A tleap script that builds the chain and sets N, CA, C and O, in Angstrom:
source leaprc.protein.ff14SB
mol = sequence {
  NMET HIE THR TYR ILE LEU PRO THR LYS ALA
  CYS GLU PHE ARG TYR VAL LEU ALA SER GLY
  PRO GLY GLY GLN HIE VAL ASN LYS THR ALA
  THR ALA VAL GLU LEU ARG VAL PRO LEU PRO
  LYS LEU GLY LEU PRO ILE ASN VAL LEU LYS
  ARG LEU LEU ALA GLN GLN ARG GLY ARG ILE
  ASN LYS GLU LEU GLU LEU ILE VAL GLN ALA
  SER SER HIE ARG SER GLN LEU GLN ASN LYS
  ASP ASP ALA ILE ARG ARG ALA GLU LYS LEU
  ILE ALA ALA ALA LEU LEU VAL PRO LYS GLU
  ARG ARG ALA THR LYS PRO THR LEU SER SER
  LYS ARG ARG ARG VAL ASP LYS LYS LYS GLN
  ARG GLY SER VAL LYS ASN GLN ARG ARG ARG
  PRO SER LEU ASP CPHE
}
set mol.1.N position { 211.898 73.314 140.381 }
set mol.1.CA position { 210.929 74.386 140.612 }
set mol.1.C position { 209.530 73.907 140.229 }
set mol.1.O position { 209.355 73.151 139.273 }
set mol.2.N position { 208.553 74.356 140.985 }
set mol.2.CA position { 207.177 73.990 140.690 }
set mol.2.C position { 206.729 74.650 139.385 }
set mol.2.O position { 207.217 75.716 139.008 }
set mol.3.N position { 205.804 73.999 138.720 }
set mol.3.CA position { 205.180 74.648 137.573 }
set mol.3.C position { 203.734 74.939 137.961 }
set mol.3.O position { 203.100 74.166 138.680 }
set mol.4.N position { 203.245 76.028 137.488 }
set mol.4.CA position { 201.888 76.435 137.806 }
set mol.4.C position { 201.213 76.840 136.514 }
set mol.4.O position { 201.771 77.599 135.722 }
set mol.5.N position { 200.001 76.327 136.301 }
set mol.5.CA position { 199.234 76.689 135.108 }
set mol.5.C position { 198.110 77.610 135.540 }
set mol.5.O position { 197.244 77.237 136.330 }
set mol.6.N position { 198.142 78.810 135.010 }
set mol.6.CA position { 197.183 79.846 135.376 }
set mol.6.C position { 195.848 79.607 134.675 }
set mol.6.O position { 195.814 79.492 133.450 }
set mol.7.N position { 194.746 79.531 135.428 }
set mol.7.CA position { 193.444 79.401 134.767 }
set mol.7.C position { 193.068 80.732 134.112 }
set mol.7.O position { 192.820 81.721 134.801 }
set mol.8.N position { 193.029 80.749 132.793 }
set mol.8.CA position { 192.800 82.017 132.073 }
set mol.8.C position { 191.377 82.549 132.260 }
set mol.8.O position { 191.112 83.721 131.991 }
set mol.9.N position { 190.457 81.685 132.724 }
set mol.9.CA position { 189.081 82.162 132.973 }
set mol.9.C position { 189.052 83.142 134.149 }
set mol.9.O position { 188.188 84.016 134.223 }
set mol.10.N position { 190.004 82.981 135.060 }
set mol.10.CA position { 190.051 83.863 136.233 }
set mol.10.C position { 190.769 85.174 135.933 }
set mol.10.O position { 190.746 86.096 136.748 }
set mol.11.N position { 191.400 85.261 134.777 }
set mol.11.CA position { 192.210 86.432 134.423 }
set mol.11.C position { 191.396 87.482 133.679 }
set mol.11.O position { 190.392 87.186 133.032 }
set mol.12.N position { 191.867 88.719 133.796 }
set mol.12.CA position { 191.251 89.820 133.060 }
set mol.12.C position { 192.350 90.485 132.236 }
set mol.12.O position { 193.388 90.871 132.774 }
set mol.13.N position { 192.123 90.615 130.946 }
set mol.13.CA position { 193.113 91.200 130.045 }
set mol.13.C position { 192.649 92.579 129.618 }
set mol.13.O position { 191.477 92.788 129.304 }
set mol.14.N position { 193.593 93.523 129.611 }
set mol.14.CA position { 193.333 94.864 129.090 }
set mol.14.C position { 194.378 95.139 128.025 }
set mol.14.O position { 195.561 94.859 128.216 }
set mol.15.N position { 193.943 95.681 126.919 }
set mol.15.CA position { 194.859 95.952 125.816 }
set mol.15.C position { 195.001 97.460 125.660 }
set mol.15.O position { 194.014 98.188 125.549 }
set mol.16.N position { 196.246 97.908 125.654 }
set mol.16.CA position { 196.526 99.339 125.579 }
set mol.16.C position { 197.544 99.600 124.476 }
set mol.16.O position { 198.197 98.677 123.989 }
set mol.17.N position { 197.672 100.858 124.091 }
set mol.17.CA position { 198.655 101.226 123.076 }
set mol.17.C position { 200.050 101.079 123.658 }
set mol.17.O position { 200.322 101.521 124.774 }
set mol.18.N position { 200.925 100.453 122.890 }
set mol.18.CA position { 202.292 100.227 123.354 }
set mol.18.C position { 203.218 101.287 122.792 }
set mol.18.O position { 202.925 101.917 121.776 }
set mol.19.N position { 204.343 101.472 123.473 }
set mol.19.CA position { 205.364 102.372 122.949 }
set mol.19.C position { 206.475 101.523 122.362 }
set mol.19.O position { 206.477 100.303 122.524 }
set mol.20.N position { 207.402 102.147 121.692 }
set mol.20.CA position { 208.546 101.415 121.174 }
set mol.20.C position { 208.446 101.152 119.686 }
set mol.20.O position { 207.685 101.821 118.986 }
set mol.21.N position { 209.223 100.162 119.183 }
set mol.21.CA position { 209.298 99.925 117.741 }
set mol.21.C position { 207.981 99.404 117.182 }
set mol.21.O position { 207.187 98.793 117.898 }
set mol.22.N position { 207.762 99.651 115.912 }
set mol.22.CA position { 206.551 99.165 115.263 }
set mol.22.C position { 206.031 100.152 114.232 }
set mol.22.O position { 205.087 99.847 113.504 }
set mol.23.N position { 206.633 101.328 114.162 }
set mol.23.CA position { 206.228 102.306 113.149 }
set mol.23.C position { 204.820 102.802 113.388 }
set mol.23.O position { 204.390 102.986 114.526 }
set mol.24.N position { 204.107 103.015 112.288 }
set mol.24.CA position { 202.742 103.559 112.379 }
set mol.24.C position { 201.803 102.538 113.015 }
set mol.24.O position { 200.812 102.904 113.648 }
set mol.25.N position { 202.126 101.246 112.841 }
set mol.25.CA position { 201.284 100.177 113.373 }
set mol.25.C position { 201.070 100.328 114.880 }
set mol.25.O position { 199.979 100.080 115.392 }
set mol.26.N position { 202.131 100.738 115.579 }
set mol.26.CA position { 202.063 100.854 117.038 }
set mol.26.C position { 201.125 101.986 117.462 }
set mol.26.O position { 200.595 101.968 118.573 }
set mol.27.N position { 200.922 102.951 116.598 }
set mol.27.CA position { 200.024 104.062 116.912 }
set mol.27.C position { 198.558 103.696 116.688 }
set mol.27.O position { 197.666 104.360 117.215 }
set mol.28.N position { 198.307 102.649 115.913 }
set mol.28.CA position { 196.939 102.298 115.543 }
set mol.28.C position { 196.360 101.149 116.353 }
set mol.28.O position { 195.147 101.089 116.559 }
set mol.29.N position { 197.208 100.237 116.813 }
set mol.29.CA position { 196.681 99.038 117.457 }
set mol.29.C position { 197.131 98.936 118.908 }
set mol.29.O position { 198.220 99.378 119.273 }
set mol.30.N position { 196.282 98.353 119.712 }
set mol.30.CA position { 196.580 98.162 121.129 }
set mol.30.C position { 197.257 96.802 121.297 }
set mol.30.O position { 196.583 95.785 121.461 }
set mol.31.N position { 198.578 96.789 121.256 }
set mol.31.CA position { 199.299 95.518 121.331 }
set mol.31.C position { 199.814 95.203 122.731 }
set mol.31.O position { 200.059 94.037 123.042 }
set mol.32.N position { 199.981 96.195 123.570 }
set mol.32.CA position { 200.461 95.946 124.925 }
set mol.32.C position { 199.336 95.315 125.748 }
set mol.32.O position { 198.164 95.660 125.591 }
set mol.33.N position { 199.713 94.392 126.622 }
set mol.33.CA position { 198.721 93.664 127.404 }
set mol.33.C position { 198.953 93.922 128.889 }
set mol.33.O position { 200.085 93.893 129.372 }
set mol.34.N position { 197.865 94.175 129.597 }
set mol.34.CA position { 197.898 94.269 131.050 }
set mol.34.C position { 197.043 93.119 131.575 }
set mol.34.O position { 195.832 93.074 131.356 }
set mol.35.N position { 197.693 92.198 132.266 }
set mol.35.CA position { 197.012 91.028 132.809 }
set mol.35.C position { 196.722 91.266 134.288 }
set mol.35.O position { 197.619 91.606 135.059 }
set mol.36.N position { 195.468 91.085 134.673 }
set mol.36.CA position { 195.074 91.230 136.073 }
set mol.36.C position { 194.557 89.880 136.559 }
set mol.36.O position { 193.593 89.335 136.021 }
set mol.37.N position { 195.223 89.350 137.594 }
set mol.37.CA position { 194.858 88.044 138.139 }
set mol.37.C position { 194.333 88.253 139.554 }
set mol.37.O position { 195.106 88.592 140.451 }
set mol.38.N position { 193.023 88.057 139.775 }
set mol.38.CA position { 192.496 88.167 141.137 }
set mol.38.C position { 192.956 86.959 141.959 }
set mol.38.O position { 192.539 85.829 141.704 }
set mol.39.N position { 193.809 87.210 142.937 }
set mol.39.CA position { 194.429 86.126 143.699 }
set mol.39.C position { 193.431 85.294 144.513 }
set mol.39.O position { 193.607 84.079 144.597 }
set mol.40.N position { 192.390 85.886 145.116 }
set mol.40.CA position { 191.448 85.043 145.869 }
set mol.40.C position { 190.751 83.987 144.998 }
set mol.40.O position { 190.382 82.923 145.497 }
set mol.41.N position { 190.568 84.274 143.700 }
set mol.41.CA position { 189.898 83.323 142.804 }
set mol.41.C position { 190.772 82.120 142.457 }
set mol.41.O position { 190.264 81.104 141.982 }
set mol.42.N position { 192.083 82.224 142.688 }
set mol.42.CA position { 192.988 81.131 142.330 }
set mol.42.C position { 192.924 79.986 143.330 }
set mol.42.O position { 193.293 78.860 142.998 }
set mol.43.N position { 192.467 80.251 144.537 }
set mol.43.CA position { 192.369 79.200 145.539 }
set mol.43.C position { 193.723 78.714 146.027 }
set mol.43.O position { 193.904 77.528 146.302 }
set mol.44.N position { 194.675 79.638 146.133 }
set mol.44.CA position { 196.006 79.279 146.622 }
set mol.44.C position { 195.975 79.131 148.144 }
set mol.44.O position { 195.194 79.809 148.813 }
set mol.45.N position { 196.819 78.250 148.699 }
set mol.45.CA position { 196.918 78.154 150.161 }
set mol.45.C position { 197.365 79.493 150.753 }
set mol.45.O position { 198.039 80.278 150.086 }
set mol.46.N position { 196.991 79.744 151.986 }
set mol.46.CA position { 197.254 81.041 152.631 }
set mol.46.C position { 198.746 81.333 152.722 }
set mol.46.O position { 199.168 82.465 152.489 }
set mol.47.N position { 199.568 80.304 153.063 }
set mol.47.CA position { 201.010 80.560 153.178 }
set mol.47.C position { 201.621 80.921 151.826 }
set mol.47.O position { 202.547 81.730 151.765 }
set mol.48.N position { 201.115 80.333 150.743 }
set mol.48.CA position { 201.602 80.673 149.394 }
set mol.48.C position { 201.180 82.097 149.046 }
set mol.48.O position { 201.956 82.860 148.470 }
set mol.49.N position { 199.953 82.447 149.399 }
set mol.49.CA position { 199.442 83.799 149.141 }
set mol.49.C position { 200.267 84.841 149.887 }
set mol.49.O position { 200.578 85.901 149.343 }
set mol.50.N position { 200.620 84.535 151.135 }
set mol.50.CA position { 201.442 85.463 151.924 }
set mol.50.C position { 202.824 85.635 151.297 }
set mol.50.O position { 203.343 86.749 151.222 }
set mol.51.N position { 203.421 84.518 150.842 }
set mol.51.CA position { 204.743 84.606 150.192 }
set mol.51.C position { 204.660 85.430 148.917 }
set mol.51.O position { 205.542 86.241 148.638 }
set mol.52.N position { 203.594 85.220 148.140 }
set mol.52.CA position { 203.408 85.971 146.896 }
set mol.52.C position { 203.242 87.465 147.185 }
set mol.52.O position { 203.789 88.304 146.470 }
set mol.53.N position { 202.493 87.788 148.223 }
set mol.53.CA position { 202.315 89.198 148.609 }
set mol.53.C position { 203.640 89.820 149.022 }
set mol.53.O position { 203.913 90.978 148.706 }
set mol.54.N position { 204.464 89.050 149.732 }
set mol.54.CA position { 205.764 89.569 150.170 }
set mol.54.C position { 206.724 89.722 148.996 }
set mol.54.O position { 207.458 90.708 148.919 }
set mol.55.N position { 206.724 88.754 148.083 }
set mol.55.CA position { 207.670 88.776 146.957 }
set mol.55.C position { 207.285 89.807 145.906 }
set mol.55.O position { 208.162 90.441 145.319 }
set mol.56.N position { 206.000 89.987 145.658 }
set mol.56.CA position { 205.536 90.859 144.569 }
set mol.56.C position { 204.721 92.031 145.103 }
set mol.56.O position { 203.644 92.336 144.590 }
set mol.57.N position { 205.239 92.679 146.132 }
set mol.57.CA position { 204.524 93.774 146.783 }
set mol.57.C position { 204.123 94.866 145.794 }
set mol.57.O position { 203.016 95.398 145.883 }
set mol.58.N position { 204.995 95.204 144.864 }
set mol.58.CA position { 204.732 96.289 143.930 }
set mol.58.C position { 203.785 95.935 142.802 }
set mol.58.O position { 203.284 96.830 142.121 }
set mol.59.N position { 203.526 94.661 142.586 }
set mol.59.CA position { 202.651 94.226 141.482 }
set mol.59.C position { 201.242 93.886 141.937 }
set mol.59.O position { 200.381 93.607 141.104 }
set mol.60.N position { 200.989 93.903 143.231 }
set mol.60.CA position { 199.672 93.513 143.738 }
set mol.60.C position { 198.981 94.757 144.303 }
set mol.60.O position { 199.534 95.462 145.148 }
set mol.61.N position { 197.758 95.012 143.817 }
set mol.61.CA position { 197.034 96.210 144.260 }
set mol.61.C position { 196.163 95.910 145.485 }
set mol.61.O position { 196.207 94.805 146.025 }
set mol.62.N position { 195.387 96.880 145.914 }
set mol.62.CA position { 194.564 96.741 147.132 }
set mol.62.C position { 193.439 95.726 146.958 }
set mol.62.O position { 192.955 95.160 147.939 }
set mol.63.N position { 193.023 95.495 145.722 }
set mol.63.CA position { 191.962 94.512 145.456 }
set mol.63.C position { 192.527 93.099 145.360 }
set mol.63.O position { 191.830 92.175 144.943 }
set mol.64.N position { 193.813 92.931 145.752 }
set mol.64.CA position { 194.535 91.654 145.684 }
set mol.64.C position { 194.568 91.093 144.270 }
set mol.64.O position { 194.312 89.910 144.047 }
set mol.65.N position { 194.890 91.968 143.316 }
set mol.65.CA position { 195.067 91.550 141.930 }
set mol.65.C position { 196.550 91.636 141.587 }
set mol.65.O position { 197.195 92.658 141.820 }
set mol.66.N position { 197.076 90.557 141.035 }
set mol.66.CA position { 198.446 90.547 140.530 }
set mol.66.C position { 198.404 91.164 139.142 }
set mol.66.O position { 197.669 90.688 138.276 }
set mol.67.N position { 199.181 92.218 138.919 }
set mol.67.CA position { 199.154 92.928 137.641 }
set mol.67.C position { 200.487 92.722 136.931 }
set mol.67.O position { 201.548 93.050 137.462 }
set mol.68.N position { 200.413 92.171 135.714 }
set mol.68.CA position { 201.600 91.943 134.896 }
set mol.68.C position { 201.385 92.650 133.562 }
set mol.68.O position { 200.367 92.454 132.899 }
set mol.69.N position { 202.357 93.474 133.178 }
set mol.69.CA position { 202.263 94.189 131.908 }
set mol.69.C position { 203.284 93.619 130.937 }
set mol.69.O position { 204.428 93.361 131.310 }
set mol.70.N position { 202.871 93.422 129.689 }
set mol.70.CA position { 203.769 92.891 128.667 }
set mol.70.C position { 203.615 93.710 127.393 }
set mol.70.O position { 202.512 93.870 126.869 }
set mol.71.N position { 204.745 94.227 126.903 }
set mol.71.CA position { 204.699 95.005 125.657 }
set mol.71.C position { 205.975 94.815 124.855 }
set mol.71.O position { 206.325 95.664 124.035 }
set mol.72.N position { 206.680 93.699 125.083 }
set mol.72.CA position { 207.966 93.516 124.405 }
set mol.72.C position { 207.822 93.030 122.967 }
set mol.72.O position { 208.754 93.156 122.172 }
set mol.73.N position { 206.655 92.472 122.628 }
set mol.73.CA position { 206.443 91.980 121.263 }
set mol.73.C position { 205.527 92.931 120.494 }
set mol.73.O position { 204.817 93.744 121.086 }
set mol.74.N position { 205.557 92.815 119.166 }
set mol.74.CA position { 204.679 93.652 118.342 }
set mol.74.C position { 203.281 93.073 118.249 }
set mol.74.O position { 202.329 93.783 117.925 }
set mol.75.N position { 203.154 91.786 118.531 }
set mol.75.CA position { 201.871 91.108 118.408 }
set mol.75.C position { 201.143 91.061 119.742 }
set mol.75.O position { 201.746 90.802 120.784 }
set mol.76.N position { 199.849 91.314 119.697 }
set mol.76.CA position { 199.028 91.271 120.903 }
set mol.76.C position { 198.994 89.857 121.488 }
set mol.76.O position { 199.043 89.685 122.706 }
set mol.77.N position { 198.909 88.853 120.623 }
set mol.77.CA position { 198.858 87.461 121.071 }
set mol.77.C position { 200.151 87.043 121.771 }
set mol.77.O position { 200.118 86.366 122.799 }
set mol.78.N position { 201.291 87.453 121.204 }
set mol.78.CA position { 202.571 87.129 121.834 }
set mol.78.C position { 202.710 87.821 123.181 }
set mol.78.O position { 203.224 87.232 124.132 }
set mol.79.N position { 202.256 89.065 123.271 }
set mol.79.CA position { 202.294 89.790 124.540 }
set mol.79.C position { 201.381 89.137 125.578 }
set mol.79.O position { 201.718 89.077 126.760 }
set mol.80.N position { 200.228 88.649 125.128 }
set mol.80.CA position { 199.298 87.966 126.023 }
set mol.80.C position { 199.944 86.695 126.575 }
set mol.80.O position { 199.892 86.441 127.779 }
set mol.81.N position { 200.548 85.905 125.702 }
set mol.81.CA position { 201.231 84.675 126.125 }
set mol.81.C position { 202.387 84.989 127.072 }
set mol.81.O position { 202.608 84.276 128.050 }
set mol.82.N position { 203.119 86.057 126.776 }
set mol.82.CA position { 204.247 86.472 127.610 }
set mol.82.C position { 203.756 86.868 129.011 }
set mol.82.O position { 204.376 86.506 130.011 }
set mol.83.N position { 202.659 87.601 129.079 }
set mol.83.CA position { 202.110 88.031 130.365 }
set mol.83.C position { 201.656 86.825 131.183 }
set mol.83.O position { 201.905 86.761 132.387 }
set mol.84.N position { 200.996 85.876 130.539 }
set mol.84.CA position { 200.538 84.663 131.236 }
set mol.84.C position { 201.733 83.878 131.750 }
set mol.84.O position { 201.745 83.437 132.899 }
set mol.85.N position { 202.738 83.703 130.899 }
set mol.85.CA position { 203.935 82.940 131.285 }
set mol.85.C position { 204.652 83.601 132.471 }
set mol.85.O position { 205.111 82.912 133.382 }
set mol.86.N position { 204.745 84.929 132.455 }
set mol.86.CA position { 205.417 85.639 133.555 }
set mol.86.C position { 204.620 85.543 134.853 }
set mol.86.O position { 205.202 85.392 135.927 }
set mol.87.N position { 203.292 85.630 134.762 }
set mol.87.CA position { 202.447 85.498 135.953 }
set mol.87.C position { 202.573 84.095 136.533 }
set mol.87.O position { 202.628 83.925 137.751 }
set mol.88.N position { 202.620 83.089 135.663 }
set mol.88.CA position { 202.793 81.706 136.123 }
set mol.88.C position { 204.131 81.522 136.828 }
set mol.88.O position { 204.218 80.808 137.827 }
set mol.89.N position { 205.170 82.164 136.308 }
set mol.89.CA position { 206.497 82.088 136.940 }
set mol.89.C position { 206.481 82.719 138.332 }
set mol.89.O position { 207.063 82.177 139.271 }
set mol.90.N position { 205.813 83.860 138.458 }
set mol.90.CA position { 205.745 84.552 139.743 }
set mol.90.C position { 205.012 83.712 140.785 }
set mol.90.O position { 205.430 83.640 141.941 }
set mol.91.N position { 203.920 83.080 140.369 }
set mol.91.CA position { 203.149 82.250 141.295 }
set mol.91.C position { 203.926 80.980 141.633 }
set mol.91.O position { 203.896 80.521 142.775 }
set mol.92.N position { 204.621 80.407 140.647 }
set mol.92.CA position { 205.423 79.201 140.884 }
set mol.92.C position { 206.550 79.482 141.870 }
set mol.92.O position { 206.895 78.622 142.680 }
set mol.93.N position { 207.123 80.679 141.808 }
set mol.93.CA position { 208.188 81.052 142.749 }
set mol.93.C position { 207.649 81.139 144.175 }
set mol.93.O position { 208.360 80.832 145.132 }
set mol.94.N position { 206.396 81.557 144.313 }
set mol.94.CA position { 205.787 81.656 145.646 }
set mol.94.C position { 205.410 80.275 146.186 }
set mol.94.O position { 205.284 80.094 147.397 }
set mol.95.N position { 205.231 79.310 145.294 }
set mol.95.CA position { 204.902 77.949 145.729 }
set mol.95.C position { 206.080 77.260 146.407 }
set mol.95.O position { 205.892 76.336 147.198 }
set mol.96.N position { 207.302 77.711 146.097 }
set mol.96.CA position { 208.485 77.112 146.702 }
set mol.96.C position { 208.579 77.508 148.174 }
set mol.96.O position { 208.530 78.689 148.518 }
set mol.97.N position { 208.714 76.515 149.019 }
set mol.97.CA position { 208.864 76.783 150.455 }
set mol.97.C position { 210.337 77.078 150.714 }
set mol.97.O position { 211.192 76.254 150.388 }
set mol.98.N position { 210.653 78.241 151.296 }
set mol.98.CA position { 212.055 78.567 151.525 }
set mol.98.C position { 212.670 77.630 152.558 }
set mol.98.O position { 212.020 77.215 153.517 }
set mol.99.N position { 213.935 77.312 152.334 }
set mol.99.CA position { 214.649 76.410 153.223 }
set mol.99.C position { 214.873 77.112 154.563 }
set mol.99.O position { 215.298 78.267 154.609 }
set mol.100.N position { 214.581 76.394 155.656 }
set mol.100.CA position { 214.752 76.977 156.983 }
set mol.100.C position { 216.220 76.999 157.357 }
set mol.100.O position { 216.938 76.023 157.136 }
set mol.101.N position { 216.663 78.099 157.917 }
set mol.101.CA position { 218.060 78.220 158.299 }
set mol.101.C position { 218.236 77.692 159.705 }
set mol.101.O position { 217.488 78.041 160.619 }
set mol.102.N position { 219.236 76.846 159.862 }
set mol.102.CA position { 219.563 76.320 161.190 }
set mol.102.C position { 220.796 77.047 161.691 }
set mol.102.O position { 221.807 77.122 160.993 }
set mol.103.N position { 220.712 77.576 162.888 }
set mol.103.CA position { 221.841 78.296 163.467 }
set mol.103.C position { 222.921 77.295 163.852 }
set mol.103.O position { 222.630 76.279 164.484 }
set mol.104.N position { 224.164 77.575 163.476 }
set mol.104.CA position { 225.281 76.700 163.820 }
set mol.104.C position { 226.371 77.527 164.485 }
set mol.104.O position { 226.456 78.741 164.300 }
set mol.105.N position { 227.202 76.841 165.264 }
set mol.105.CA position { 228.316 77.521 165.920 }
set mol.105.C position { 229.587 77.252 165.129 }
set mol.105.O position { 229.736 76.177 164.547 }
set mol.106.N position { 230.512 78.217 165.100 }
set mol.106.CA position { 231.793 77.940 164.449 }
set mol.106.C position { 232.582 76.916 165.271 }
set mol.106.O position { 232.509 76.898 166.499 }
set mol.107.N position { 233.338 76.063 164.569 }
set mol.107.CA position { 234.112 75.042 165.277 }
set mol.107.C position { 235.282 75.694 165.996 }
set mol.107.O position { 235.659 76.827 165.700 }
set mol.108.N position { 235.852 74.956 166.951 }
set mol.108.CA position { 236.973 75.457 167.727 }
set mol.108.C position { 238.176 75.734 166.823 }
set mol.108.O position { 238.865 76.743 166.973 }
set mol.109.N position { 238.412 74.810 165.875 }
set mol.109.CA position { 239.561 74.996 164.979 }
set mol.109.C position { 239.372 76.200 164.063 }
set mol.109.O position { 240.343 76.891 163.754 }
set mol.110.N position { 238.128 76.470 163.618 }
set mol.110.CA position { 237.895 77.642 162.765 }
set mol.110.C position { 238.106 78.928 163.557 }
set mol.110.O position { 238.587 79.923 163.015 }
set mol.111.N position { 237.744 78.908 164.851 }
set mol.111.CA position { 237.996 80.084 165.703 }
set mol.111.C position { 239.498 80.318 165.850 }
set mol.111.O position { 239.975 81.451 165.776 }
set mol.112.N position { 240.234 79.222 166.061 }
set mol.112.CA position { 241.688 79.345 166.195 }
set mol.112.C position { 242.326 79.877 164.914 }
set mol.112.O position { 243.195 80.747 164.964 }
set mol.113.N position { 241.893 79.350 163.765 }
set mol.113.CA position { 242.435 79.808 162.478 }
set mol.113.C position { 242.193 81.296 162.286 }
set mol.113.O position { 243.074 82.021 161.823 }
set mol.114.N position { 240.986 81.751 162.648 }
set mol.114.CA position { 240.640 83.173 162.511 }
set mol.114.C position { 241.542 84.028 163.387 }
set mol.114.O position { 242.052 85.050 162.929 }
set mol.115.N position { 241.747 83.636 164.622 }
set mol.115.CA position { 242.585 84.404 165.550 }
set mol.115.C position { 244.036 84.391 165.072 }
set mol.115.O position { 244.716 85.416 165.126 }
set mol.116.N position { 244.514 83.230 164.603 }
set mol.116.CA position { 245.891 83.143 164.089 }
set mol.116.C position { 246.104 84.081 162.908 }
set mol.116.O position { 247.128 84.760 162.830 }
set mol.117.N position { 245.144 84.122 161.989 }
set mol.117.CA position { 245.247 85.019 160.824 }
set mol.117.C position { 245.266 86.479 161.266 }
set mol.117.O position { 246.007 87.292 160.712 }
set mol.118.N position { 244.443 86.810 162.273 }
set mol.118.CA position { 244.417 88.182 162.781 }
set mol.118.C position { 245.767 88.553 163.406 }
set mol.118.O position { 246.269 89.660 163.216 }
set mol.119.N position { 246.340 87.611 164.151 }
set mol.119.CA position { 247.643 87.864 164.780 }
set mol.119.C position { 248.727 88.029 163.729 }
set mol.119.O position { 249.590 88.899 163.843 }
set mol.120.N position { 248.678 87.179 162.694 }
set mol.120.CA position { 249.682 87.245 161.627 }
set mol.120.C position { 249.571 88.579 160.888 }
set mol.120.O position { 250.583 89.222 160.604 }
set mol.121.N position { 248.367 88.985 160.583 }
set mol.121.CA position { 248.142 90.254 159.890 }
set mol.121.C position { 248.614 91.421 160.761 }
set mol.121.O position { 249.211 92.372 160.257 }
set mol.122.N position { 248.345 91.348 162.074 }
set mol.122.CA position { 248.773 92.382 163.006 }
set mol.122.C position { 250.283 92.490 163.070 }
set mol.122.O position { 250.825 93.592 163.144 }
set mol.123.N position { 250.977 91.342 163.040 }
set mol.123.CA position { 252.447 91.385 163.092 }
set mol.123.C position { 253.023 91.970 161.804 }
set mol.123.O position { 254.023 92.686 161.846 }
set mol.124.N position { 252.409 91.675 160.668 }
set mol.124.CA position { 252.867 92.252 159.386 }
set mol.124.C position { 252.749 93.774 159.462 }
set mol.124.O position { 253.668 94.494 159.071 }
set mol.125.N position { 251.620 94.255 159.964 }
set mol.125.CA position { 251.426 95.708 160.061 }
set mol.125.C position { 252.377 96.323 161.076 }
set mol.125.O position { 252.860 97.441 160.893 }
set mol.126.N position { 252.639 95.587 162.140 }
set mol.126.CA position { 253.565 96.051 163.171 }
set mol.126.C position { 254.960 96.241 162.592 }
set mol.126.O position { 255.643 97.206 162.938 }
set mol.127.N position { 255.389 95.349 161.727 }
set mol.127.CA position { 256.728 95.415 161.136 }
set mol.127.C position { 256.858 96.558 160.137 }
set mol.127.O position { 257.971 96.974 159.817 }
set mol.128.N position { 255.752 97.061 159.648 }
set mol.128.CA position { 255.789 98.192 158.703 }
set mol.128.C position { 256.001 99.520 159.411 }
set mol.128.O position { 256.351 100.514 158.773 }
set mol.129.N position { 255.795 99.548 160.712 }
set mol.129.CA position { 255.945 100.797 161.468 }
set mol.129.C position { 257.386 101.277 161.451 }
set mol.129.O position { 258.320 100.520 161.188 }
set mol.130.N position { 257.528 102.552 161.738 }
set mol.130.CA position { 258.845 103.133 161.880 }
set mol.130.C position { 259.479 102.598 163.170 }
set mol.130.O position { 258.799 102.507 164.193 }
set mol.131.N position { 260.732 102.253 163.139 }
set mol.131.CA position { 261.347 101.762 164.374 }
set mol.131.C position { 261.376 102.881 165.413 }
set mol.131.O position { 261.599 104.049 165.094 }
set mol.132.N position { 261.142 102.488 166.663 }
set mol.132.CA position { 261.138 103.490 167.728 }
set mol.132.C position { 262.565 103.842 168.095 }
set mol.132.O position { 263.459 103.006 167.958 }
set mol.133.N position { 262.796 105.044 168.551 }
set mol.133.CA position { 264.138 105.530 168.903 }
set mol.133.C position { 264.398 105.399 170.399 }
set mol.133.O position { 265.220 106.135 170.944 }
set mol.134.N position { 263.730 104.497 171.056 }
set mol.134.CA position { 263.937 104.269 172.483 }
set mol.134.C position { 265.189 103.429 172.696 }
set mol.134.O position { 265.394 102.411 172.034 }
set mol.135.N position { 266.057 103.893 173.671 }
set mol.135.CA position { 267.271 103.123 173.950 }
set mol.135.C position { 267.201 102.450 175.260 }
set mol.135.O position { 268.143 101.760 175.650 }
savepdb mol mol.pdb
quit
C-alpha cells in the first residue's frame, strides 16, 4: 500500500469539546479534533481526487474539504495525531489504482460439471417424491 504524508500547513484544525470518559476534565477542555484538509491544495492527480471523492463521499463537503474527526483519546495532541494518521490512510487508499477486471468465459468442463451436479441434485429430489399410482 502507498504511504502518504499529509502536509500539515495545508490543514485546518478545529478543537471542540469531546464527549465520553474524562470526568470533569472533558467538560473544561476542547480535546476533540476536527481536521479539515482542502483537497485542491494537496495537488493530487485528478484520477486520485476522483477516487477519493467516490470512496469518501460522506466526509467531503461542497468546498472539497476532507473532514476527519477524532475524539478517542483524552489528549488533544493524541487526537490531532490520530486525525492526521486517519486522513493519510484515506488518501493513501485513493492512491491505489484498482485492478481492472478481465471478463473470462467458463471452460467447457466447468459447464459440464455444473450441469452434471444439477442433474444429480434433480434426481435426488425426484427420488424423494411419492411414488405414482399409475399402472
